[in-house]
C-alpha positions in Angstrom: 0.1 0.1 0.1 1.2 3.5 -0.9 1.1 5.3 2.5 1.1 8.8 0.9 -2.0 7.7 -1.1 -3.8 6.8 1.9 -3.3 10.1 3.7 -6.7 11.9 4.1 -8.1 14.9 2.3 -8.6 17.6 4.9 -11.4 20.1 4.4 -12.3 23.1 6.5 -15.0 25.8 6.6 -16.3 28.5 8.9 -19.2 26.3 9.7 -21.5 23.7 8.0 -21.6 25.2 4.3 -18.3 23.4 3.4 -20.2 20.3 3.8 -21.5 20.8 0.4 -18.0 20.6 -0.9 -17.0 17.7 1.2 -20.1 15.8 0.2 -19.3 16.2 -3.5 -15.7 15.4 -3.0 -16.8 12.1 -1.1 -19.3 11.5 -4.0 -16.6 11.4 -6.8 -13.8 10.1 -4.6 -15.6 7.6 -2.3 -12.3 5.7 -1.5 -10.5 8.7 -0.1 -10.3 9.2 3.7 -11.7 12.5 4.7 -11.4 14.8 7.7 -13.5 17.9 7.8 -13.4 20.8 10.4 -16.3 23.3 10.7 -15.7 26.2 13.0 -19.3 26.4 14.2 -18.3 28.1 17.3 -17.2 31.3 15.4 -19.3 31.2 12.3 -19.9 33.5 10.4 -16.6 34.6 8.9 -18.0 36.8 6.3 -18.6 39.7 8.7 -15.1 39.5 10.5 -11.9 41.5 9.9 -9.2 40.2 7.6 -6.8 39.8 10.6 -9.4 37.6 12.5 -10.1 35.4 9.4 -6.3 34.9 8.8 -5.9 34.0 12.4 -8.8 31.5 12.5 -7.6 30.0 9.3 -4.0 29.3 10.7 -5.5 27.7 13.9 -7.7 25.3 12.0 -4.7 24.4 9.6 -2.6 23.7 12.6 -5.5 21.4 14.0 -5.6 19.5 10.6 -2.0 18.9 10.6 -2.2 16.2 13.1 -3.9 14.0 10.4 -1.1 14.4 8.0 -3.3 15.3 5.1 -2.2 15.0 1.5 -4.3 18.2 0.6 -6.1 20.8 2.5 -9.3 22.0 0.9 -10.3 25.6 2.0 -14.2 25.1 1.6 -14.8 28.8 2.7 -14.9 31.6 0.2 -14.1 34.2 2.9 -11.0 32.4 3.9 -10.1 31.5 0.2 -10.4 35.3 -0.7 -8.6 36.7 2.2 -6.2 34.1 3.7 -5.3 31.6 0.9 -1.9 33.3 0.0 -1.0 33.7 3.7 -1.6 29.9 4.3 0.6 29.0 1.3 3.3 31.2 2.7 3.0 30.0 6.3 2.6 26.4 5.4 4.9 25.9 2.4 5.0 22.0 2.9 1.2 21.7 2.5 -0.7 21.6 -0.8 -3.8 23.8 -0.5 -6.9 24.0 -2.8 -9.3 26.9 -2.6 -12.8 27.3 -3.9 -12.4 30.5 -5.8 -9.8 29.5 -8.4 -12.0 26.6 -9.8 -15.0 28.9 -9.7 -13.2 31.5 -11.8 -12.0 29.0 -14.4 -15.5 27.5 -14.9 -17.2 31.0 -15.0 -14.7 32.1 -17.7 -15.4 28.9 -19.7 -19.2 29.3 -19.4 -19.9 33.0 -20.1 -20.8 33.9 -23.6 -21.4 37.7 -23.2 -18.6 38.3 -20.7 -20.9 39.5 -18.2 -20.6 37.6 -14.8 -22.4 38.1 -11.6 -20.7 37.1 -8.2 -22.5 36.8 -5.0 -21.0 36.1 -1.7 -20.5 37.2 2.0 -19.5 40.7 2.9 -15.8 39.8 3.3 -15.6 37.8 0.0 -17.2 40.6 -2.1 -15.1 43.3 -0.2 -12.0 41.5 -1.0 -12.6 41.8 -4.6 -10.7 38.6 -5.2 -13.1 37.4 -7.9 -12.8 40.5 -9.6 -9.0 40.5 -9.7 -8.7 36.9 -10.9 -11.5 37.4 -13.5 -9.9 40.5 -14.9 -6.4 39.2 -14.9 -7.5 36.2 -17.0 -9.8 38.1 -19.3 -9.8 41.9 -19.5 -13.0 41.9 -21.6 -15.1 40.6 -18.6 -17.5 42.9 -16.7 -18.1 41.8 -13.0 -21.3 42.7 -11.1 -21.0 41.7 -7.5 -23.4 41.5 -4.5 -23.0 40.6 -1.0 -25.8 38.4 0.2 -25.2 37.8 4.0 -28.9 36.7 4.7 -28.5 33.6 2.4 -26.2 32.0 5.1 -28.7 31.9 8.0 -31.6 30.9 5.6 -29.6 27.8 4.6 -28.5 27.0 8.1 -32.1 27.2 9.1 -33.2 25.0 6.1 -35.3 27.8 4.6 -34.3 27.0 1.1 -37.6 27.6 -0.7 -40.7 29.6 -0.1 -41.8 33.1 0.0 -39.3 34.5 2.4 -36.0 33.2 0.8 -37.7 34.1 -2.6 -38.2 37.8 -1.5 -34.6 37.9 -0.1 -33.2 36.5 -3.4 -35.1 39.1 -5.3 -33.7 42.0 -3.3 -30.2 40.8 -3.6 -30.3 39.5 -7.2 -32.6 41.7 -9.3 -30.0 44.4 -9.7 -27.6 41.8 -11.3 -30.2 40.5 -13.6 -30.8 44.0 -14.9 -27.0 43.9 -16.1 -27.8 41.1 -18.4 -25.4 38.6 -16.8 -25.3 35.2 -18.4 -23.2 33.5 -15.6 -23.6 33.8 -11.7 -20.9 32.5 -9.4 -22.3 31.2 -6.2 -19.3 32.7 -4.0 -20.4 30.9 -0.7 -20.7 27.1 -0.1 -24.1 27.7 1.5 -25.5 29.3 -1.5 -25.6 26.0 -3.6 -28.4 24.9 -1.3 -30.6 27.8 -2.5 -30.0 27.1 -6.2 -33.7 26.5 -6.9 -34.8 29.8 -5.4 -31.8 31.6 -7.1 -33.0 30.2 -10.5 -36.4 31.6 -10.0 -35.0 35.0 -9.7 -32.3 35.0 -12.3 -34.0 32.7 -14.9 -33.1 29.5 -16.6 -30.8 31.2 -19.1 -28.2 32.3 -16.4 -25.7 29.6 -15.7 -24.9 29.0 -11.9 -21.5 28.3 -10.9 -21.6 26.0 -7.8 -18.4 25.8 -5.8 -19.1 22.3 -4.5 -19.2 21.0 -8.0 -16.2 22.7 -9.5 -14.1 22.4 -6.4 -14.6 18.7 -6.2 -13.7 18.3 -9.7 -10.5 20.5 -9.3 -9.4 18.3 -6.2 -9.8 15.1 -8.2 -7.6 16.5 -11.0 -4.9 17.7 -8.7 -4.8 14.3 -6.9 -4.8 12.4 -10.2 -2.2 14.6 -11.8 0.0 13.9 -8.5 -0.9 10.3 -8.7 -2.1 10.7 -5.0 -5.6 9.4 -5.4 -6.6 6.4 -3.3 -8.6 3.4 -4.4 -9.0 1.4 -1.4 -12.2 0.5 0.4 -14.9 3.2 0.8 -14.4 5.4 3.8 -16.8 7.1 6.2 -15.9 10.8 6.6 -14.8 12.1 9.9 -16.3 15.4 10.8 -15.0 17.9 13.7 -16.8 21.0 14.7 -15.8 23.6 17.2 -19.3 23.6 18.8 -22.0 21.0 18.4 -25.3 22.7 18.9 -28.5 20.8 20.0 -29.8 20.9 16.4 -26.5 19.7 14.9 -27.7 16.3 13.5 -30.7 18.2 11.9 -28.3 20.6 10.2 -25.7 17.8 9.3 -28.6 15.7 7.6 -29.8 18.8 5.7 -26.3 19.4 4.2 -25.2 15.9 3.8 -28.5 14.2 3.1 -27.7 11.2 5.5 -26.4 10.5 9.1 -23.8 8.1 8.0 -21.0 10.2 9.4 -18.5 10.1 12.4 -18.9 13.5 14.3 -16.8 14.8 17.0 -16.0 17.9 18.8 -12.7 19.6 17.8 -10.7 21.9 20.2 -8.4 24.5 18.5 -6.1 26.9 20.2 
């Protein structure tokens, strides 16, 4: 057995939203060992300062190092937009994958009129990371961005469809639709759960770029190119959270779709 291949994939997020990424990676790479950390005690990250987000990301990375991962997936747009470069510098021996790079690549391949919408947390949108990467790759692109902070609590509460999430989506997305976008990047891992509602507002002609889908393929390609993918027996993911609320199983089932999981409380310092 190749010991390096059997090292786990580590994934972390500010809370439970990153489970959408973890679930998709597990679906296409079922034989991989997986360790997930969700910082539910300090969620959300999207309204916090850059310094705080970087500090939290460093603490979680140090926690995950005990599992000797072959790759660390940053399943959080706020961390990806603000702390990705810092983490790469501070932990040069670790291979990192973010959720923004594959989303940018997919958006550029998808758009036909070069009008791309980006929605995300306040931190992600304020960082202008998407705008920088999209413009650097193609100067013809016009980017229309909007922070949608209420989408996260709606997803966490399971309010994915109905009049309330629809009205919130209209408030956030109607200005983007007026700019005739043909592609919309869902710049937060929670937002994929609201795709049905988002589609009702932006219309079927607008392509949605879901970070969970594009990041899972990105990670698969990285591992296959490095010949680091595992093909052993199917593995049950191990999940750590900095806080386990009374309704944590309800939330986990909403994001994962089943309770076939090993869940623990993880303490970070």
